[in-house]
KOLLODREN-193086 format. One line per 5 residues: number of its first residue (from 1); for each residue x, y, z of C-alpha. Coordinates in pm, 1 decimal. Layout:
% KOLLODREN-193086
NUM> X,Y,Z ~ ...
This chain:
% KOLLODREN-193086
1> -2200.0,388.8,1305.2 ~ -1958.1,268.0,1568.8 ~ -1867.0,544.4,1814.9 ~ -1746.0,376.1,2126.1 ~ -1392.3,268.7,2198.4
6> -1402.3,-66.7,2373.3 ~ -1101.2,-214.8,2554.9 ~ -999.4,-535.7,2380.9 ~ -859.1,-845.8,2553.5 ~ -487.9,-909.3,2519.6
11> -424.4,-1173.8,2249.8 ~ -50.6,-1150.5,2203.8 ~ 215.3,-882.3,2183.3 ~ 356.5,-693.6,1886.2 ~ 711.6,-679.2,2013.8
16> 947.9,-383.2,2014.0 ~ 1174.8,-584.2,1788.3 ~ 907.5,-620.5,1528.3 ~ 839.8,-248.8,1543.3 ~ 1206.0,-180.7,1493.5
21> 1200.6,-414.7,1193.5 ~ 919.4,-215.4,1034.2 ~ 1108.7,111.4,1091.3 ~ 1428.8,-33.0,942.9 ~ 1243.2,-160.6,639.7
26> 1069.7,171.4,585.4 ~ 1394.3,353.6,588.0 ~ 1599.4,107.4,376.8 ~ 1367.8,2.7,89.2 ~ 1406.7,215.3,-220.7
31> 1138.3,299.6,-476.2 ~ 1085.4,62.6,-767.3 ~ 1305.7,150.1,-1066.5 ~ 1311.0,51.6,-1427.4 ~ 960.6,140.8,-1537.3
36> 859.5,374.5,-1816.7 ~ 575.7,611.5,-1743.6 ~ 505.7,654.6,-2117.6 ~ 495.3,278.8,-2183.2 ~ 284.7,233.0,-1869.0
41> 30.2,481.4,-2001.2 ~ -22.7,255.3,-2302.3 ~ -28.6,-63.0,-2101.9 ~ -298.6,58.7,-1866.3 ~ -557.9,133.5,-2137.0
46> -749.8,-180.9,-2042.7 ~ -714.2,-111.2,-1667.6 ~ -906.5,215.4,-1689.8 ~ -1237.6,31.1,-1723.4 ~ -1223.2,-71.1,-1360.5
51> -961.9,148.7,-1198.0 ~ -1053.7,473.4,-1377.1 ~ -868.5,732.1,-1581.8 ~ -520.2,781.7,-1450.7 ~ -597.3,530.2,-1179.7
56> -868.7,716.6,-993.2 ~ -1153.7,467.0,-962.5 ~ -1505.5,592.4,-1032.3 ~ -1665.8,317.6,-827.3 ~ -1605.8,171.7,-475.1
61> -1611.7,-179.1,-631.2 ~ -1249.3,-120.8,-743.1 ~ -960.0,51.6,-564.4 ~ -781.2,358.6,-691.8 ~ -424.9,296.9,-800.8
66> -314.3,656.2,-862.1 ~ -29.5,758.3,-638.3 ~ 36.8,415.3,-499.1 ~ 408.9,326.8,-457.7 ~ 556.3,165.8,-769.2
71> 714.9,-108.7,-556.2 ~ 366.8,-191.0,-406.2 ~ 186.0,-201.9,-743.5 ~ 454.5,-419.1,-905.5 ~ 445.6,-659.1,-611.2
76> 70.6,-701.0,-633.4 ~ 76.0,-754.2,-1010.4 ~ 341.5,-1023.8,-976.8 ~ 143.6,-1188.3,-700.5 ~ -172.3,-1184.7,-920.7
81> 35.0,-1329.4,-1216.4 ~ 176.1,-1612.2,-1002.2 ~ -153.5,-1681.9,-837.0 ~ -15.0,-1607.0,-485.9 ~ -285.4,-1345.5,-460.0
86> -623.2,-1467.9,-583.1 ~ -878.5,-1261.8,-770.7 ~ -1091.5,-1391.1,-1058.1 ~ -1042.7,-1073.5,-1264.8 ~ -686.9,-977.2,-1178.9
91> -532.1,-1322.1,-1213.1 ~ -644.2,-1328.0,-1575.9 ~ -541.9,-966.8,-1641.8 ~ -190.3,-1012.3,-1498.6 ~ -127.4,-1354.3,-1651.7
96> 13.9,-1221.4,-1979.5 ~ 217.9,-934.1,-1838.9 ~ 596.2,-937.4,-1873.1 ~ 826.9,-817.7,-1591.2 ~ 890.9,-495.5,-1790.7
101> 515.7,-431.5,-1849.9 ~ 458.2,-467.4,-1473.2 ~ 738.3,-214.2,-1403.0 ~ 591.3,24.8,-1659.0 ~ 234.9,-2.5,-1518.5
106> 366.8,46.7,-1168.9 ~ 569.3,353.0,-1274.7 ~ 274.5,511.6,-1450.5 ~ 26.1,470.7,-1162.4 ~ 283.0,584.7,-905.4
111> 329.0,913.0,-1099.0 ~ -42.8,999.1,-1110.7 ~ -216.2,1229.8,-866.5 ~ -441.5,1053.3,-622.5 ~ -788.5,1214.6,-598.7
116> -1054.6,1127.8,-344.2 ~ -1391.2,1234.8,-474.5 ~ -1642.4,1095.4,-225.2 ~ -1494.0,1004.6,115.0 ~ -1733.5,850.1,368.1
121> -1909.2,1107.7,583.3 ~ -1938.3,879.6,885.6 ~ -1649.3,691.8,1039.2 ~ -1567.3,524.5,1363.9 ~ -1414.8,655.9,1682.0
126> -1274.0,311.4,1762.3 ~ -1121.3,297.0,1412.9 ~ -970.9,646.5,1446.9 ~ -814.7,550.9,1779.6 ~ -664.7,229.8,1643.7
131> -541.3,402.2,1327.1 ~ -370.5,690.2,1504.9 ~ -248.2,514.7,1825.0 ~ -294.4,142.7,1799.7 ~ -328.6,-63.3,2116.1
136> -127.3,-319.2,2301.2 ~ -31.3,-585.7,2042.6 ~ -136.7,-361.4,1747.9 ~ 80.5,-74.5,1619.9 ~ -74.6,239.9,1487.2
141> -160.9,219.6,1115.9 ~ -38.3,578.7,1081.8 ~ 320.9,467.4,1158.0 ~ 351.7,308.9,815.6 ~ 61.6,448.6,607.3
146> 75.8,812.0,730.6 ~ -155.9,1015.3,946.7 ~ -367.4,1105.7,647.2 ~ -328.2,768.0,469.4 ~ -87.0,900.4,207.9
151> 134.6,595.1,235.3 ~ 517.0,584.6,204.5 ~ 653.2,586.1,-150.5 ~ 1018.5,499.9,-70.5 ~ 921.3,210.0,156.3
156> 647.9,85.7,-72.4 ~ 374.4,112.3,192.8 ~ 41.0,177.3,13.9 ~ -176.4,486.0,42.5 ~ -504.1,407.9,216.2
161> -697.2,736.3,155.7 ~ -974.5,691.9,-99.9 ~ -1011.7,316.0,-42.1 ~ -1371.2,201.1,20.7 ~ -1455.3,37.1,350.6
166> -1555.6,-295.1,190.0 ~ -1213.5,-322.9,16.8 ~ -1016.6,-234.7,330.8 ~ -1226.1,-473.0,543.5 ~ -1176.4,-764.7,304.0
171> -799.6,-691.6,272.6 ~ -759.4,-701.1,651.7 ~ -956.7,-1025.9,671.5 ~ -735.3,-1172.4,399.9 ~ -424.2,-1073.1,587.4
176> -566.5,-1220.8,904.0 ~ -639.3,-1545.0,715.8 ~ -283.0,-1553.5,568.7 ~ -405.2,-1505.5,212.4 ~ -175.7,-1216.2,134.6
181> 155.4,-1325.9,272.3 ~ 361.2,-1234.5,-33.2 ~ 617.8,-955.9,-29.9 ~ 573.9,-683.0,220.6 ~ 227.7,-815.8,284.2
186> 392.4,-1047.6,536.6 ~ 439.6,-746.1,759.2 ~ 61.5,-721.4,792.3 ~ 5.6,-1079.6,900.5 ~ 98.6,-1037.8,1276.2
191> -88.0,-714.1,1287.0 ~ -406.7,-843.6,1131.9 ~ -388.7,-1162.4,1339.7 ~ -447.3,-946.5,1649.1 ~ -754.7,-765.6,1513.6
196> -1109.4,-871.9,1605.4 ~ -1390.4,-860.2,1350.1 ~ -1521.9,-549.8,1522.7 ~ -1188.0,-378.3,1502.5 ~ -1148.9,-459.3,1136.7
201> -1495.0,-309.2,1068.3 ~ -1407.3,-3.5,1271.8 ~ -1072.9,53.8,1092.7 ~ -1230.5,9.5,751.3 ~ -1503.7,269.0,840.7
206> -1243.6,518.9,955.6 ~ -1006.3,475.5,663.4 ~ -1297.8,530.6,421.7 ~ -1330.3,885.4,563.7 ~ -971.0,983.5,480.5
211> -954.4,1242.2,200.7
């Protein structure tokens, strides 16, 4: 368990203009429209094997999708379908989806209640500090994802509560490496680029405790 907050060297600056850009986007992006919850329920029958009934995953190997913004889910499915986001399982699953099916799946999962059954019992003080307050060059995660990790539905910023540490850590590393530059993921690139490996581990440990 990491419990010390270490000052990190300055490696660039997350400018006030970029922060204003995030704020503007959060306030101006509307929720995804055009999906049918009923049709989405049918379309997600095969998804339940990994992501659980109603999108609440029974295993840390796969993320929960319940309660995620429809805009975010639709963007990820389109990225998997096009190959812009790579995953051996999801690329194949999304390959045959139509635009309407993607909207339906997104609408269904966005309408489901997110449940966190087993949050991690031990976190990281460094991760908690970064999440709530950030540091020079790195904005607070809470500014977009919420203090409790509930996300922002209108803006399409995903909920983080209930995500396992391994998934969060790998996602941050992928952002840092530029592997998830599609859609709003591009907002994460300058943030993740400033994070050290220790900070990524610390953030992942803290986020896994959010319930």
